[in-house]
Backbone of each chain as ProteinMPNN parsed JSONL, in Angstrom:
{"seq_chain_A": "MSEYRFIGSSTPRLEGREKVAGAAQFVDDLEFGPNLHYACVVESPHAHALIRGIDASEAEGMPGVVRVFTGRRESARRV", "coords_chain_A": {"N_chain_A": [[49.121, -284.859, 108.376], [48.857, -286.572, 105.304], [46.633, -289.232, 104.305], [47.688, -292.442, 103.232], [47.114, -294.216, 100.182], [47.65, -296.924, 99.702], [49.695, -297.883, 101.411], [49.793, -299.421, 104.525], [47.261, -300.443, 104.356], [45.147, -303.254, 103.631], [45.156, -304.954, 100.52], [42.912, -306.271, 98.288], [43.405, -309.358, 96.578], [43.924, -309.33, 93.12], [43.285, -311.464, 91.398], [41.746, -313.0, 93.006], [39.043, -313.806, 92.941], [38.775, -315.528, 90.678], [40.367, -317.602, 91.603], [38.998, -318.678, 93.836], [36.764, -319.565, 92.613], [37.378, -321.613, 90.997], [38.173, -321.023, 88.47], [40.637, -320.139, 87.795], [43.459, -320.35, 85.689], [45.995, -322.691, 85.429], [49.277, -323.812, 84.393], [49.014, -326.507, 83.713], [46.411, -326.563, 82.997], [46.125, -325.463, 80.553], [45.541, -325.769, 77.041], [47.517, -327.304, 74.686], [47.318, -328.587, 72.344], [47.869, -330.996, 69.638], [50.57, -330.687, 69.13], [52.102, -330.679, 71.364], [54.955, -331.802, 72.986], [56.662, -334.287, 74.926], [59.248, -334.522, 77.348], [61.944, -336.405, 78.75], [64.455, -336.8, 81.23], [67.451, -338.541, 80.999], [69.655, -340.036, 83.116], [73.097, -340.7, 83.987], [73.879, -343.975, 85.094], [75.972, -344.162, 86.771], [77.761, -342.812, 89.513], [80.211, -341.509, 89.38], [81.99, -341.054, 86.654], [83.445, -341.285, 83.381], [82.076, -339.967, 80.411], [82.145, -341.8, 77.636], [80.841, -342.251, 75.363], [77.586, -341.916, 73.873], [75.041, -343.956, 73.014], [72.292, -343.523, 71.336], [70.729, -344.765, 69.547], [68.855, -346.85, 69.753], [66.792, -345.719, 71.291], [66.079, -343.655, 69.59], [64.975, -345.049, 67.545], [62.548, -345.809, 68.439], [58.937, -345.844, 68.275], [57.312, -342.718, 67.936], [59.249, -341.208, 69.169], [60.764, -338.137, 68.918], [63.197, -336.794, 69.027], [66.49, -337.128, 70.319], [68.353, -335.511, 72.665], [71.684, -334.71, 73.303], [74.49, -333.668, 75.272], [76.903, -333.359, 73.793], [76.039, -333.33, 71.118], [74.342, -331.063, 71.096], [76.08, -328.991, 71.801], [77.763, -329.091, 69.656], [76.082, -328.296, 67.636], [75.77, -325.603, 68.107], [78.155, -324.434, 67.419]], "CA_chain_A": [[49.652, -285.878, 107.475], [47.833, -287.123, 104.424], [46.511, -290.68, 104.386], [48.158, -293.143, 102.043], [46.094, -295.064, 99.545], [47.974, -298.357, 99.758], [50.523, -298.244, 102.556], [49.048, -299.558, 105.77], [45.934, -301.042, 104.184], [45.159, -304.521, 102.888], [44.67, -304.83, 99.15], [42.41, -307.581, 97.839], [44.114, -309.983, 95.456], [43.207, -309.074, 91.863], [42.778, -312.702, 90.809], [41.163, -313.796, 94.088], [37.752, -314.36, 92.557], [39.004, -316.707, 89.824], [40.955, -318.705, 92.365], [38.016, -319.347, 94.696], [35.665, -320.074, 91.787], [37.869, -322.724, 90.175], [38.334, -320.556, 87.095], [42.032, -319.756, 87.541], [44.128, -321.3, 84.787], [47.389, -323.014, 85.693], [49.897, -324.308, 83.154], [48.464, -327.823, 83.394], [45.032, -326.4, 82.52], [46.147, -324.903, 79.199], [45.518, -326.773, 75.965], [48.574, -327.032, 73.721], [47.016, -329.278, 71.106], [48.64, -332.207, 69.33], [52.002, -330.422, 68.964], [52.79, -330.729, 72.649], [55.863, -332.932, 73.12], [57.08, -334.583, 76.295], [60.671, -334.823, 77.458], [62.389, -336.958, 80.018], [65.906, -336.73, 81.405], [68.086, -339.82, 81.287], [70.904, -339.755, 83.832], [74.074, -341.786, 84.051], [73.676, -344.848, 86.257], [77.2, -344.176, 87.58], [77.911, -341.557, 90.235], [81.473, -340.859, 89.014], [82.453, -341.799, 85.482], [83.678, -340.498, 82.162], [81.183, -340.326, 79.308], [82.959, -342.102, 76.451], [79.958, -342.176, 74.218], [76.168, -342.154, 74.15], [74.396, -344.593, 71.861], [70.851, -343.277, 71.476], [70.057, -345.253, 68.341], [67.687, -347.659, 70.093], [65.73, -344.788, 71.695], [65.64, -342.897, 68.418], [64.207, -345.919, 66.674], [61.238, -346.139, 69.033], [57.85, -345.067, 67.682], [56.892, -341.526, 68.665], [60.389, -340.427, 69.649], [61.049, -337.08, 67.957], [64.592, -336.424, 69.023], [67.271, -337.328, 71.537], [69.323, -334.423, 72.825], [72.814, -334.998, 74.185], [75.355, -332.495, 75.442], [77.863, -333.223, 72.698], [75.336, -332.932, 69.891], [73.82, -329.71, 71.181], [77.167, -328.01, 71.772], [78.282, -329.1, 68.286], [75.159, -327.532, 66.791], [75.908, -324.171, 68.351], [79.419, -323.93, 66.851]], "C_chain_A": [[48.576, -286.47, 106.595], [47.792, -288.644, 104.556], [46.994, -291.317, 103.095], [47.037, -294.009, 101.463], [46.377, -296.543, 99.777], [48.758, -298.747, 101.003], [49.658, -298.31, 103.807], [47.652, -300.119, 105.607], [46.057, -302.325, 103.375], [44.558, -304.31, 101.506], [44.155, -306.192, 98.699], [43.177, -308.067, 96.603], [43.294, -309.81, 94.175], [42.56, -310.335, 91.297], [42.116, -313.594, 91.872], [39.876, -314.495, 93.699], [37.906, -315.605, 91.677], [39.479, -317.888, 90.656], [39.928, -319.406, 93.239], [36.847, -319.922, 93.898], [36.11, -321.255, 90.911], [38.129, -322.324, 88.736], [39.773, -320.161, 86.772], [42.705, -320.807, 86.666], [45.594, -321.454, 85.164], [47.951, -323.657, 84.429], [49.29, -325.647, 82.73], [47.034, -327.737, 82.855], [44.982, -325.878, 81.084], [46.154, -326.03, 78.176], [46.582, -326.401, 74.935], [48.346, -327.755, 72.402], [47.972, -330.426, 70.832], [50.14, -331.955, 69.173], [52.774, -330.427, 70.272], [53.664, -331.986, 72.722], [56.281, -333.087, 74.581], [58.562, -334.928, 76.291], [60.942, -335.553, 78.759], [63.908, -336.99, 80.041], [66.424, -338.132, 81.708], [69.45, -339.531, 81.918], [71.83, -340.966, 83.766], [73.77, -342.661, 85.258], [74.901, -344.871, 87.179], [77.418, -342.816, 88.22], [79.156, -340.798, 89.781], [82.072, -341.63, 87.846], [82.723, -340.828, 84.338], [82.665, -340.929, 81.106], [82.043, -340.557, 78.076], [82.11, -342.042, 75.19], [78.519, -342.418, 74.653], [75.555, -342.74, 72.887], [72.883, -344.487, 72.034], [70.063, -343.922, 70.345], [68.796, -346.062, 68.668], [66.501, -346.761, 70.476], [65.182, -344.056, 70.483], [64.806, -343.742, 67.469], [62.825, -346.232, 67.214], [60.146, -345.269, 68.43], [57.498, -343.865, 68.558], [58.04, -340.682, 69.183], [60.78, -339.421, 68.575], [62.541, -336.831, 67.887], [65.235, -336.767, 70.36], [68.337, -336.239, 71.575], [70.455, -334.911, 73.723], [73.7, -333.754, 74.235], [76.281, -332.285, 74.265], [77.183, -332.727, 71.426], [74.903, -331.474, 69.943], [74.932, -328.681, 71.168], [77.776, -327.963, 70.371], [77.396, -328.251, 67.37], [75.382, -326.032, 66.912], [77.156, -323.601, 67.691], [79.207, -323.536, 65.391]], "O_chain_A": [[47.503, -286.832, 107.077], [48.801, -289.271, 104.881], [46.746, -290.805, 102.003], [46.142, -294.463, 102.176], [45.458, -297.325, 100.019], [48.524, -299.806, 101.585], [48.898, -297.39, 104.11], [46.924, -300.265, 106.589], [46.953, -302.467, 102.542], [43.579, -303.581, 101.344], [44.901, -307.171, 98.729], [43.538, -307.289, 95.72], [42.102, -310.115, 94.155], [41.442, -310.295, 90.783], [41.947, -314.795, 91.661], [39.644, -315.643, 94.08], [37.243, -316.617, 91.907], [39.054, -319.025, 90.447], [39.982, -320.629, 93.374], [36.035, -320.675, 94.436], [35.305, -321.823, 90.173], [38.29, -323.186, 87.872], [40.099, -319.88, 85.619], [42.538, -322.008, 86.882], [46.341, -320.477, 85.213], [47.207, -324.003, 83.511], [49.079, -325.895, 81.543], [46.506, -328.713, 82.322], [43.917, -325.856, 80.468], [46.704, -327.105, 78.418], [46.548, -325.306, 74.374], [49.098, -327.559, 71.447], [48.784, -330.787, 71.684], [50.912, -332.91, 69.091], [53.984, -330.201, 70.276], [53.172, -333.1, 72.542], [56.251, -332.133, 75.359], [59.067, -335.544, 75.353], [60.25, -335.341, 79.754], [64.56, -337.18, 79.014], [65.892, -338.824, 82.576], [70.29, -338.86, 81.319], [71.399, -342.093, 83.523], [73.44, -342.15, 86.328], [74.882, -345.511, 88.23], [77.281, -341.785, 87.561], [79.16, -339.567, 89.794], [82.6, -342.728, 88.023], [82.267, -339.685, 84.355], [82.424, -342.122, 80.926], [82.61, -339.611, 77.529], [82.616, -341.809, 74.093], [78.269, -343.049, 75.68], [75.549, -342.109, 71.83], [72.273, -345.256, 72.778], [68.869, -343.664, 70.192], [67.795, -345.976, 67.957], [65.368, -346.994, 70.055], [63.973, -343.858, 70.358], [64.023, -343.212, 66.681], [62.015, -346.853, 66.526], [60.379, -344.103, 68.108], [57.398, -343.988, 69.778], [57.825, -339.544, 69.599], [61.093, -339.804, 67.448], [63.093, -336.673, 66.798], [64.588, -336.7, 71.406], [69.117, -336.074, 70.636], [70.202, -335.467, 74.792], [73.654, -332.904, 73.346], [76.434, -331.162, 73.784], [77.679, -331.827, 70.748], [75.066, -330.734, 68.973], [74.767, -327.606, 70.591], [78.254, -326.913, 69.941], [77.881, -327.581, 66.458], [75.208, -325.285, 65.949], [77.214, -322.4, 67.427], [80.143, -323.088, 64.729]]}, "seq_chain_B": "MTNITFVLNGEARTVAVDPHDVLLDVLRDRLGIKSPKAGCNRGDCGTCTVLLDGRSARSCLILAVEVAGHEITTLEGVGAECLTPLQESCIALDAFQCGYCAPGVILTATELLRDNPHPSEEEVKEALAGNLCRCTGYRSIIDAVMAAGGSP", "coords_chain_B": {"N_chain_B": [[35.727, -349.55, 75.703], [33.112, -347.99, 77.507], [29.907, -346.528, 77.904], [29.181, -344.161, 80.367], [26.876, -342.578, 82.574], [26.501, -339.752, 84.539], [25.71, -337.3, 87.096], [26.925, -334.144, 86.719], [27.865, -331.369, 88.33], [25.154, -330.707, 88.558], [24.123, -331.34, 86.098], [23.188, -333.81, 83.758], [25.596, -335.967, 82.409], [27.073, -337.793, 79.769], [29.631, -340.043, 79.034], [32.235, -341.726, 77.26], [34.178, -344.25, 78.62], [37.182, -346.055, 79.511], [37.682, -349.062, 81.443], [39.828, -348.634, 83.157], [40.146, -345.938, 83.385], [40.789, -342.984, 85.197], [38.85, -340.964, 87.389], [39.619, -338.239, 87.744], [41.164, -337.702, 85.42], [39.288, -338.095, 83.424], [37.434, -336.078, 83.993], [39.055, -333.775, 83.619], [40.346, -334.086, 81.08], [38.468, -335.071, 79.22], [35.996, -333.935, 79.768], [36.487, -331.31, 80.162], [36.554, -330.087, 82.625], [38.333, -328.263, 84.699], [38.945, -327.492, 87.289], [39.471, -329.446, 89.358], [42.616, -330.458, 90.369], [45.676, -332.07, 89.293], [47.76, -333.019, 91.628], [49.458, -334.729, 93.423], [48.656, -337.146, 92.512], [48.191, -339.466, 93.956], [46.521, -339.451, 96.119], [47.417, -337.996, 98.342], [47.541, -335.15, 98.482], [45.158, -333.736, 98.052], [44.179, -331.832, 96.208], [42.715, -332.659, 94.073], [40.204, -333.031, 94.92], [36.724, -333.797, 94.824], [33.139, -333.5, 95.226], [31.389, -336.337, 95.944], [28.318, -337.493, 95.647], [27.847, -335.58, 97.58], [29.829, -335.996, 99.483], [33.243, -335.426, 100.297], [35.78, -336.495, 98.083], [38.601, -338.147, 96.644], [39.425, -337.496, 93.452], [41.5, -338.562, 92.029], [41.843, -341.085, 92.886], [39.687, -342.538, 92.227], [37.937, -344.653, 90.053], [36.55, -343.823, 86.923], [34.335, -345.294, 86.043], [33.122, -346.018, 88.381], [31.521, -343.926, 89.211], [29.229, -343.901, 87.792], [25.846, -343.111, 87.551], [25.953, -341.631, 89.837], [26.427, -338.523, 91.706], [28.432, -335.801, 90.965], [30.2, -333.063, 92.209], [32.09, -330.27, 91.389], [34.439, -327.56, 91.924], [33.623, -325.732, 90.038], [30.924, -325.975, 90.136], [30.172, -324.853, 92.498], [28.923, -322.01, 93.964], [28.345, -320.939, 91.485], [26.451, -319.162, 90.52], [26.408, -316.979, 92.4], [29.094, -316.129, 94.563], [29.77, -318.232, 97.414], [29.393, -317.646, 101.008], [31.709, -318.711, 102.152], [33.55, -318.691, 100.014], [33.682, -315.927, 99.61], [34.804, -315.107, 102.044], [37.26, -316.302, 101.814], [38.445, -314.769, 99.849], [38.413, -312.249, 101.108], [40.036, -312.671, 103.348], [42.369, -313.387, 102.245], [43.036, -316.11, 101.685], [44.312, -317.732, 99.848], [47.318, -318.07, 97.997], [48.946, -319.007, 95.587], [46.858, -320.608, 94.756], [46.48, -323.209, 93.907], [45.71, -325.239, 95.606], [43.205, -324.485, 96.237], [40.69, -325.436, 95.032], [40.325, -328.019, 96.217], [40.485, -327.407, 98.965], [38.322, -325.632, 99.319], [36.091, -327.195, 98.575], [36.25, -329.252, 100.472], [35.979, -327.785, 102.842], [33.476, -326.748, 102.388], [31.884, -329.005, 102.601], [32.367, -329.556, 105.311], [31.262, -327.252, 106.579], [28.625, -327.518, 105.869], [27.843, -329.804, 107.272], [28.531, -329.081, 109.81], [27.953, -326.229, 110.884], [29.173, -324.304, 112.545], [32.089, -324.694, 113.148], [34.757, -325.588, 115.427], [38.148, -324.353, 115.819], [39.855, -326.544, 115.969], [38.286, -328.501, 114.781], [38.133, -327.526, 112.18], [40.812, -327.719, 111.424], [41.143, -330.491, 111.594], [39.359, -331.329, 109.592], [40.559, -330.275, 107.319], [42.92, -331.577, 107.174], [43.775, -333.242, 105.173], [44.36, -331.688, 102.996], [46.795, -330.236, 101.304], [48.737, -327.264, 101.49], [51.089, -325.159, 100.072], [51.714, -322.515, 100.231], [50.459, -320.419, 101.976], [50.668, -321.319, 104.528], [48.537, -322.218, 106.003], [47.299, -320.705, 108.08], [45.772, -318.443, 107.229], [43.89, -319.748, 105.708], [42.506, -321.339, 107.556], [41.487, -319.284, 109.135], [39.75, -318.101, 107.287], [37.826, -320.112, 106.862], [36.829, -320.345, 109.44], [35.74, -317.781, 109.721], [33.728, -317.85, 107.81], [32.209, -319.805, 108.954], [31.28, -318.476, 111.126], [29.463, -316.745, 110.119], [25.966, -316.256, 109.653]], "CA_chain_B": [[35.031, -348.323, 76.131], [31.714, -348.13, 77.866], [29.298, -345.238, 78.214], [28.625, -343.979, 81.705], [26.15, -341.323, 82.762], [26.431, -339.286, 85.925], [25.33, -335.892, 87.207], [28.122, -333.331, 86.953], [27.46, -329.999, 88.66], [23.73, -330.522, 88.353], [23.714, -331.619, 84.722], [23.502, -335.193, 83.39], [26.615, -336.048, 81.367], [27.417, -339.147, 79.342], [30.981, -340.036, 78.473], [32.769, -343.071, 77.037], [35.399, -344.444, 79.413], [37.756, -347.381, 79.673], [37.55, -349.481, 82.85], [40.942, -348.179, 83.992], [40.234, -344.474, 83.388], [40.641, -342.359, 86.511], [37.852, -339.887, 87.326], [40.282, -336.938, 87.561], [41.564, -337.533, 84.02], [38.069, -337.973, 82.61], [36.909, -334.724, 84.218], [39.945, -332.744, 83.067], [40.739, -334.243, 79.679], [37.339, -335.363, 78.322], [34.829, -333.102, 80.031], [36.902, -329.91, 80.234], [36.399, -329.556, 83.986], [39.746, -328.121, 85.054], [39.245, -327.06, 88.668], [40.197, -330.478, 90.107], [44.003, -330.451, 89.878], [46.547, -333.208, 89.549], [48.88, -332.589, 92.463], [50.354, -335.855, 93.697], [48.118, -338.316, 91.81], [48.148, -340.674, 94.784], [45.661, -339.321, 97.291], [48.031, -337.329, 99.489], [47.552, -333.685, 98.555], [43.785, -333.251, 98.184], [43.736, -330.791, 95.287], [41.809, -333.265, 93.093], [38.953, -333.323, 95.638], [35.39, -333.479, 94.298], [32.106, -334.029, 96.111], [30.719, -337.498, 95.366], [27.067, -337.537, 96.406], [27.949, -334.651, 98.702], [30.962, -336.279, 100.362], [34.511, -335.146, 99.632], [36.445, -337.707, 97.621], [39.781, -337.852, 95.816], [39.104, -337.988, 92.11], [42.654, -339.279, 91.457], [41.838, -342.467, 93.381], [38.398, -343.14, 91.889], [37.774, -344.981, 88.643], [35.389, -343.114, 86.385], [33.177, -346.196, 85.945], [32.489, -346.135, 89.685], [30.593, -342.833, 89.509], [28.019, -344.015, 86.969], [24.619, -343.016, 88.345], [26.149, -340.813, 91.034], [26.44, -337.084, 91.509], [29.76, -335.211, 91.203], [30.262, -331.603, 92.229], [33.438, -329.704, 91.41], [34.371, -326.152, 92.33], [32.851, -325.007, 89.02], [29.51, -326.065, 90.482], [29.929, -324.19, 93.784], [28.914, -320.554, 93.815], [28.361, -320.587, 90.067], [25.612, -317.965, 90.33], [27.138, -315.965, 93.162], [30.021, -316.815, 95.455], [29.255, -318.583, 98.734], [30.078, -316.898, 102.08], [33.06, -319.25, 102.327], [34.395, -318.156, 98.94], [33.883, -314.496, 99.879], [35.747, -314.899, 103.143], [38.583, -316.701, 101.315], [39.0, -313.59, 99.171], [38.6, -311.155, 102.076], [41.124, -312.954, 104.286], [43.536, -313.749, 101.452], [43.335, -317.488, 102.063], [45.125, -318.448, 98.864], [48.325, -317.311, 97.262], [48.962, -319.502, 94.204], [45.507, -321.056, 94.471], [46.415, -324.576, 93.367], [45.003, -326.098, 96.562], [41.901, -323.881, 96.526], [39.52, -326.275, 94.727], [40.168, -329.069, 97.23], [40.222, -326.807, 100.268], [36.98, -325.051, 99.38], [35.09, -328.269, 98.574], [36.312, -329.947, 101.763], [35.415, -326.888, 103.851], [32.04, -326.646, 102.098], [31.29, -330.197, 103.221], [32.447, -329.366, 106.767], [30.326, -326.226, 107.047], [27.265, -328.035, 105.692], [27.552, -330.749, 108.348], [28.878, -328.48, 111.098], [27.996, -324.823, 110.445], [30.014, -323.455, 113.391], [33.15, -325.582, 113.638], [35.856, -325.031, 116.22], [39.399, -324.341, 115.057], [40.351, -327.921, 115.902], [37.475, -329.233, 113.794], [38.555, -327.061, 110.855], [42.127, -328.323, 111.147], [40.921, -331.92, 111.375], [38.694, -331.51, 108.291], [41.456, -329.877, 106.229], [44.214, -332.251, 107.344], [44.169, -333.922, 103.941], [44.526, -330.735, 101.892], [48.107, -329.596, 101.502], [48.968, -325.929, 100.934], [52.508, -324.847, 100.198], [51.946, -321.069, 100.18], [50.076, -319.489, 103.034], [50.934, -321.87, 105.84], [47.255, -322.659, 106.578], [46.671, -319.786, 109.044], [44.732, -317.626, 106.602], [42.824, -320.653, 105.251], [41.708, -321.68, 108.739], [40.752, -318.061, 109.502], [38.664, -317.88, 106.318], [36.766, -321.095, 107.131], [36.224, -319.949, 110.72], [34.935, -316.577, 109.494], [32.517, -318.274, 107.1], [31.431, -320.554, 109.935], [30.658, -317.546, 112.059], [28.384, -315.963, 109.488], [24.726, -317.03, 109.648]], "C_chain_B": [[33.58, -348.617, 76.45], [31.161, -346.759, 78.224], [28.829, -345.212, 79.662], [27.911, -342.634, 81.749], [26.163, -340.979, 84.242], [26.068, -337.811, 85.918], [26.572, -335.099, 87.578], [27.678, -331.878, 87.135], [26.003, -329.722, 88.245], [23.216, -330.889, 86.972], [24.1, -333.062, 84.375], [24.511, -335.21, 82.245], [26.877, -337.511, 81.043], [28.771, -339.102, 78.665], [31.448, -341.481, 78.326], [34.08, -343.212, 77.801], [35.873, -345.89, 79.317], [37.658, -347.764, 81.152], [38.661, -348.936, 83.749], [41.072, -346.65, 84.029], [39.924, -343.911, 84.778], [39.701, -341.152, 86.376], [38.501, -338.527, 87.062], [40.619, -336.691, 86.094], [40.345, -337.368, 83.118], [37.472, -336.572, 82.765], [37.751, -333.69, 83.476], [40.1, -332.865, 81.548], [39.56, -334.493, 78.733], [36.205, -334.378, 78.516], [35.197, -331.629, 80.218], [36.695, -329.26, 81.59], [37.79, -329.482, 84.608], [40.0, -327.721, 86.505], [39.857, -328.181, 89.513], [41.602, -330.61, 89.513], [44.673, -331.789, 90.121], [47.73, -332.686, 90.358], [49.851, -333.723, 92.648], [49.923, -337.106, 92.951], [48.132, -339.587, 92.639], [47.407, -340.447, 96.097], [46.254, -338.619, 98.488], [47.635, -335.861, 99.613], [46.171, -333.055, 98.58], [43.327, -332.235, 97.15], [42.83, -331.334, 94.18], [40.424, -333.519, 93.69], [37.705, -332.912, 94.849], [34.381, -333.921, 95.362], [31.382, -335.143, 95.359], [29.484, -337.754, 96.217], [27.199, -336.718, 97.695], [29.1, -334.889, 99.652], [32.26, -336.01, 99.607], [35.219, -336.456, 99.282], [37.588, -337.302, 96.7], [39.547, -338.4, 94.413], [40.282, -338.705, 91.464], [42.676, -340.735, 91.887], [40.553, -343.202, 93.02], [38.379, -343.464, 90.402], [36.486, -344.33, 88.142], [34.15, -344.008, 86.351], [32.414, -346.29, 87.268], [31.445, -345.051, 89.94], [29.348, -342.863, 88.626], [26.795, -343.99, 87.881], [24.753, -342.161, 89.594], [26.239, -339.335, 90.659], [27.813, -336.537, 91.892], [29.627, -333.691, 91.195], [31.721, -331.185, 92.278], [33.309, -328.232, 91.795], [33.631, -325.304, 91.304], [31.371, -324.953, 89.394], [29.16, -325.412, 91.814], [29.969, -322.685, 93.571], [28.936, -320.105, 92.373], [27.555, -319.317, 89.803], [26.223, -316.788, 91.084], [27.961, -316.716, 94.207], [29.365, -317.113, 96.8], [29.975, -317.731, 99.789], [31.506, -317.4, 102.306], [34.011, -318.695, 101.262], [34.689, -316.676, 99.162], [34.902, -314.293, 100.996], [37.149, -315.355, 102.75], [39.244, -315.53, 100.581], [39.354, -312.527, 100.211], [39.811, -311.403, 102.968], [42.361, -313.494, 103.565], [43.994, -315.174, 101.758], [44.325, -318.16, 101.116], [46.141, -317.526, 98.202], [48.351, -317.831, 95.825], [47.601, -320.056, 93.802], [45.373, -322.485, 93.98], [45.646, -325.512, 94.302], [43.559, -325.663, 96.759], [40.71, -324.782, 96.194], [39.27, -327.335, 95.799], [39.815, -328.502, 98.588], [38.776, -326.326, 100.35], [35.903, -326.143, 99.386], [35.076, -328.998, 99.91], [35.68, -329.088, 102.856], [33.916, -326.684, 103.638], [31.291, -327.814, 102.732], [31.259, -330.04, 104.751], [31.361, -328.411, 107.249], [28.869, -326.658, 106.866], [26.884, -328.937, 106.874], [27.704, -330.117, 109.733], [29.058, -326.98, 110.865], [28.894, -323.927, 111.295], [31.161, -324.274, 113.982], [34.146, -324.836, 114.531], [37.119, -325.054, 115.364], [39.963, -325.755, 114.894], [39.584, -328.725, 114.852], [37.831, -328.807, 112.372], [39.878, -327.707, 110.48], [41.989, -329.805, 110.819], [40.35, -332.153, 109.968], [39.668, -331.255, 107.146], [42.811, -330.592, 106.289], [44.692, -332.905, 106.05], [44.29, -332.993, 102.751], [45.804, -329.95, 102.114], [48.167, -328.25, 100.789], [50.438, -325.612, 101.134], [52.779, -323.347, 100.234], [51.707, -320.369, 101.501], [50.308, -320.053, 104.422], [49.681, -322.149, 106.649], [46.549, -321.624, 107.452], [45.506, -319.029, 108.398], [43.581, -318.495, 106.086], [41.896, -320.992, 106.417], [40.869, -320.473, 109.16], [39.549, -317.849, 108.579], [37.509, -318.849, 106.563], [36.048, -320.743, 108.43], [35.295, -318.748, 110.527], [33.633, -316.942, 108.781], [31.608, -319.046, 108.048], [30.713, -319.645, 110.908], [29.494, -316.798, 111.453], [27.125, -316.815, 109.364], [24.311, -317.466, 108.254]], "O_chain_B": [[32.913, -349.386, 75.758], [31.872, -345.926, 78.785], [28.16, -346.137, 80.124], [28.287, -341.686, 81.06], [25.87, -341.822, 85.09], [26.11, -337.152, 84.879], [27.195, -335.343, 88.612], [27.179, -331.247, 86.203], [25.675, -328.68, 87.678], [22.023, -330.768, 86.696], [25.217, -333.49, 84.668], [24.309, -334.547, 81.228], [26.901, -338.361, 81.933], [29.033, -338.237, 77.829], [31.116, -342.344, 79.138], [34.986, -342.392, 77.647], [35.092, -346.812, 79.079], [37.562, -346.891, 82.015], [38.47, -348.789, 84.956], [42.005, -346.125, 84.636], [38.955, -344.296, 85.433], [39.747, -340.421, 85.387], [37.999, -337.747, 86.253], [40.388, -335.598, 85.578], [40.371, -336.591, 82.163], [37.054, -335.957, 81.783], [37.211, -332.827, 82.784], [39.999, -331.874, 80.824], [39.648, -334.156, 77.552], [35.522, -334.016, 77.558], [34.316, -330.792, 80.412], [36.663, -328.034, 81.702], [38.36, -330.502, 84.995], [41.156, -327.618, 86.916], [40.716, -327.882, 90.342], [41.762, -330.844, 88.315], [44.299, -332.54, 91.022], [48.596, -331.993, 89.826], [50.951, -333.697, 92.096], [50.719, -338.028, 92.772], [48.09, -340.683, 92.081], [47.633, -341.161, 97.074], [45.654, -338.638, 99.563], [47.415, -335.373, 100.721], [46.019, -331.942, 99.081], [42.174, -331.805, 97.204], [42.241, -330.557, 93.428], [39.572, -334.141, 93.055], [37.645, -331.82, 94.282], [34.739, -334.639, 96.296], [30.833, -334.925, 94.278], [29.589, -338.179, 97.367], [26.722, -337.121, 98.755], [29.338, -334.075, 100.544], [32.372, -336.325, 98.422], [35.251, -337.395, 100.077], [37.546, -336.251, 96.061], [39.478, -339.612, 94.212], [40.103, -339.39, 90.457], [43.429, -341.537, 91.335], [40.339, -344.338, 93.442], [38.765, -342.632, 89.581], [35.473, -344.295, 88.842], [33.04, -343.538, 86.602], [31.222, -346.597, 87.288], [30.573, -345.227, 90.792], [28.51, -341.964, 88.697], [26.712, -344.743, 88.852], [23.784, -341.981, 90.331], [26.144, -338.951, 89.493], [28.301, -336.774, 92.997], [29.021, -333.111, 90.294], [32.494, -331.679, 93.099], [32.201, -327.724, 91.97], [33.068, -324.267, 91.654], [30.656, -324.022, 89.024], [27.998, -325.41, 92.221], [30.95, -322.153, 93.051], [29.465, -319.042, 92.05], [27.93, -318.498, 88.964], [26.518, -315.744, 90.502], [27.577, -317.79, 94.67], [28.518, -316.355, 97.272], [31.03, -317.16, 99.514], [32.403, -316.616, 102.614], [35.13, -318.283, 101.568], [35.808, -316.22, 98.931], [35.761, -313.415, 100.909], [38.132, -314.85, 103.292], [40.454, -315.328, 100.682], [40.455, -311.976, 100.198], [40.534, -310.468, 103.311], [43.287, -313.998, 104.201], [45.165, -315.42, 102.049], [45.081, -319.043, 101.519], [45.857, -316.369, 97.895], [47.832, -317.167, 94.928], [47.226, -319.983, 92.632], [44.268, -322.93, 93.669], [45.008, -326.461, 93.849], [42.772, -326.38, 97.376], [39.792, -324.885, 97.008], [38.136, -327.525, 96.236], [38.956, -329.037, 99.289], [38.087, -326.584, 101.337], [34.917, -326.036, 100.114], [34.008, -329.327, 100.426], [34.936, -329.593, 103.697], [33.173, -326.472, 104.596], [30.221, -327.647, 103.317], [30.258, -330.35, 105.397], [30.632, -328.708, 108.196], [27.988, -326.223, 107.608], [25.777, -328.857, 107.406], [27.086, -330.56, 110.701], [30.179, -326.511, 110.671], [29.338, -322.884, 110.815], [31.192, -324.517, 115.189], [34.344, -323.628, 114.403], [37.156, -325.694, 114.313], [40.475, -326.118, 113.835], [40.168, -329.529, 114.126], [37.83, -329.633, 111.459], [40.051, -328.184, 109.359], [42.625, -330.314, 109.896], [40.792, -333.048, 109.248], [39.615, -331.935, 106.121], [43.733, -330.253, 105.547], [45.893, -333.098, 105.861], [44.321, -333.453, 101.61], [45.881, -329.104, 103.005], [47.717, -328.106, 99.653], [50.973, -325.775, 102.231], [53.938, -322.933, 100.266], [52.626, -319.793, 102.085], [50.159, -319.33, 105.407], [49.758, -322.303, 107.868], [45.323, -321.654, 107.56], [44.403, -318.979, 108.943], [42.437, -318.044, 106.029], [40.672, -320.943, 106.291], [39.693, -320.611, 109.499], [38.469, -317.467, 109.029], [36.344, -318.459, 106.482], [34.823, -320.827, 108.519], [34.204, -318.699, 111.095], [32.569, -316.412, 109.103], [30.383, -318.955, 107.957], [29.666, -319.998, 111.449], [28.638, -316.276, 112.168], [27.215, -317.988, 109.002], [23.286, -318.127, 108.093]]}, "name": "protein", "num_of_chains": 2, "seq": "MSEYRFIGSSTPRLEGREKVAGAAQFVDDLEFGPNLHYACVVESPHAHALIRGIDASEAEGMPGVVRVFTGRRESARRVMTNITFVLNGEARTVAVDPHDVLLDVLRDRLGIKSPKAGCNRGDCGTCTVLLDGRSARSCLILAVEVAGHEITTLEGVGAECLTPLQESCIALDAFQCGYCAPGVILTATELLRDNPHPSEEEVKEALAGNLCRCTGYRSIIDAVMAAGGSP"}
């Protein structure tokens, strides 16, 4: 029987060296520059309710706010 | 803003900081030292660990102004020329999967092995109790530290 190259033997991790040297780059280590935007999810304060409307005007008027996404607006855009 | 000077991985660095700036953020965002990670940002997970005058410390809980005049070592400063026996055994025994905890684990274990070159398994577990790993389940990490401890 011929010997297998990989089956039955341990294979060193390709990126093992970077990881133990502190050189591995994770998403939080990447630089996205000044165009990186941040998002946060705003949930309903009610566990069971009908959404009759969402008034985002106050949030949209705040400095630095680029856009408020709501389900109704985004589904309307796709049509 | 005030200028502080400290030794970072063997080199004197001066940086302007606010009194409320956290060391982790100053290292990562101003000095480009990315090996200390932001995991929990409250001292639980240990991945932001640095050596402060040779002792392991959580850089997310230290104000940058506090390290003025002190010496900080990050994983970038360990094995920069060639990997240490601990780093080699971490590769050989596949200690890390995603590697996010590696900077904290290796610095903490480096401190342990310096003070106690041949630790028992219990001593390794005790030393690493403050470094959380969500991938390998610790077995391979403990084995790697033990193996490095066994090598002269």
